[in-house]
N, C-alpha and C positions, 0 to 999 in steps of 0.2 A: 504494500500500500504506500503510495507516495505521500510525503509530508506536505501538508497544506501550507502555502505561503500566506502569512497573515499580515502582510504589509498594509499599513493604513495610508490612505490618501486624504488630503485635507483641502477644502475649498471654502472661500468666504463669499457671502452673498446676502441678499435681502429676501426674507420670507415673503412669498407672494400668495401662497395657498397652504392651508392646513385642512386635511380631510378628516372626516369622522373616524373614530376608532372602529375597527372591525374585529370580530371574534372569528378566527380561522381554524379553531379546533375542530377536529373530526371525531373526537371522542365525546360521548354523552356527558361524562363527569368532568372533563377537563376544560380549561379555558386558556386560550392563547390569543392575546390581543396584539394587534399591530395598528399602526397609523402611518399614513404617508404625508409628506409635505414637500413643497417645491420652493426652491430658491432661484433667484435671478442673479447670475454672475456676469461680469463684464471683463472681456479680455481685448487686447490690442495686438494688431500685427501690421507690419509694413510690407506693402506689395513691391513688385520689381521696379516700379517707378518711384520708389521711396516715399510713397504716400501712406500716411498712417490711417488705419481703419479701426473702428470700435465694433465689437461683435458681442451681442448678448446671448448667453446660454441659459437654458432653463433645465435644472437638474432636479429630479424627483427621487426622494429617499424614502426607504422603509424604516420605521422605528419599532423597537420592542424593548422590553425590560427597562433598564436604567435610562436609555435615550428617550423612551416613551414618557417617562416622568419629566425629563428635561424639556421636552417639547411642550408639555402642558403649561410650562412657565413662560413660554414665548408667545408673541403675537405677530400678526401679519404686519409687515413693515420693519420688524426688528432686523438689524444687521447681525449675522451670526457666522461662526466658524464651525463647519461640519467635518468631522473625521469619519471616514467610512471605508468599508471594504467593497471591492468589486467582485461580483460573482456572476456566473452564467449558467444557463440550463438549456438543454435540448428538449424540444417537444415536437414529436413527429419529425417533419423535415425542416423545422425552424429553430433558430437560436435566439435566446433572450438574455439580456443583461439585467442585473439587479444591483442597486447601490444600497447597501445596508449601513445605516447610521450607527456608529459606535460611540460617539460623543457629540454633544451639541453645546457650544459655549456662546454666550452673548458678547458681542463686540460693542454694539450700541443699540439701546432701546429707542424705538421710535418716540419722538417727542409728542406729547398729547396735552391738551388743555386740562386744567385741574378738574377733577371729577369725571373725566371721560373714561369709560370702560370699553376696551376693544372687544369686538365680538370674537368668541372662541369657537373652535370646531366642537360640535356636540360630542359628548362622551357617551358611549353605550354602557348601560348598566350591566354588570356581570350576570345578574339573575334574570335579566330581561330576555325573553325568547327572541331570537334573532330571525326575523322574517327573511333576511338576506343571507341566511346560512348557505354554505357551499353545498350544492347538490351536483354530484358528478354527472357529466354529460360527455358524450364521445367527442364533441367539438369544443368543449371548454378548455381554456388555457389552464395550465397546471399551477398557476400562482394567483 
């Protein structure tokens, strides 16, 4: 068995979307919560004519465990540093990448007026039946 490379990658960006938590457990008695969020990053490059260009990238990360707790403390508009691992899976004849957040740290909180409360993504109650529970289907993606 090959040893897994656990090198972490880090990116800074602004949170632009926080999705609701989902229970992805396939066992009746277990619970496995995940949540995804998206950051916008900016990078620059110079073309062959020595003209500088700005490119915006949008990266979506999956969180669970400790990083799920850290995400609950963040809001849309916060500037953050995300450390993550890159993984991939094959499904039928297609390949998919997955960015798994291992840590999330605040660089700068979005400035708000006094008394403003930022909307947060809804949290799913653990005891609440999940009407969106995973039901296997031959054409469903495996994640």
